Structures are given as C-alpha cells and as structure tokens.
C-alpha positions in Angstrom: 0.1 0.0 0.1 1.3 3.5 -0.9 0.9 6.1 1.9 2.5 9.0 -0.1 0.2 11.5 -1.9 -0.3 10.9 -5.5 2.4 12.4 -7.7 5.0 12.4 -4.8 7.5 9.8 -4.0 9.4 9.5 -0.7 12.7 11.3 -2.1 10.6 14.2 -3.2 9.1 14.7 0.1 12.5 14.0 1.9 14.4 16.9 0.1 11.5 19.3 0.5 11.6 18.8 4.2 15.3 19.2 4.9 16.3 22.6 5.9 19.9 22.0 4.9 19.0 21.7 1.3 16.9 24.8 1.5 19.8 26.8 2.9 21.8 25.5 0.1 19.3 26.5 -2.5 18.9 30.0 -0.9 22.8 30.6 -1.0 22.9 29.3 -4.6 20.2 31.8 -5.8 21.5 34.7 -3.9 25.0 34.1 -5.3 23.7 33.6 -8.8 21.7 36.8 -8.9 24.6 38.7 -7.5 26.8 37.4 -10.1 24.2 38.2 -12.8 23.7 41.7 -11.5 27.5 42.3 -11.4 27.9 40.8 -14.8 25.2 43.0 -16.5 26.6 46.1 -14.6 30.0 45.8 -16.2 28.3 45.1 -19.6 26.1 48.1 -19.3 29.0 50.5 -18.1 31.1 49.3 -21.0 28.8 49.6 -23.8 26.1 52.3 -23.0 27.8 55.6 -23.3 25.3 58.3 -22.7 25.1 59.2 -19.0 21.3 59.4 -18.5 20.7 56.2 -20.6 23.5 54.3 -18.5 22.0 55.5 -15.3 18.4 54.3 -16.2 19.5 51.0 -17.5 21.7 50.5 -14.4 18.5 51.2 -12.3 16.4 48.8 -14.3 19.1 46.1 -13.9 19.0 46.6 -10.2 15.4 46.3 -10.0 15.3 43.5 -12.3 18.0 41.5 -10.3 16.2 42.2 -7.0 13.0 40.9 -8.5 14.5 37.7 -9.8 16.3 37.1 -6.4 13.2 37.7 -4.4 11.1 35.4 -6.7 13.7 32.7 -6.4 13.8 33.2 -2.6 9.9 33.0 -2.2 9.9 30.0 -4.6 12.4 28.2 -2.3 10.6 29.1 0.9 7.4 28.0 -0.4 8.6 24.7 -1.6 10.6 23.9 1.3 8.6 25.4 4.4 5.1 25.9 2.7 5.1 29.6 3.5 
C-alpha cells in the first residue's frame, strides 16, 4: 500500500523537508543573482555611453535583479517550508 500523496515519492518529500537543502538552494540563488547583477553592470558600463541612459539602464538592472532574487527566494521558501 502506498502512503504517499499521488504524484509524490519519498525522495521528493524528503528533500523538500530538509532545511539544509533549502539553505543551500537559497545561497545558490543569492550568489547567482549577485553574479548576474555584477555581470550586467559591467556590460552596461562598457557599452552604454550616454550618462542618462546608462543611469536608467543600471537602475532597471538593479530592480530586475532584486525581483528575480526575491522570486527565487520566495519559491524556495514556499517549496521547502510551505510559507
């Protein structure tokens, strides 16, 4: 007799309940988003020459990076802890 909910196996349930895995995933998402933000910042500074446009695009880069990071953190917390 299968006691797991339909569509879930014991491995899936086990990794979702492990806080160490959640912390590792949070660190990975945080470092990846920071790396993305820095890389895009360097590209923008190198290839956008008008100061006003550069400022606007850098602000968009910052807001986009924050949004992606927050979405990733929320998704991990939602999957791991059911928040």
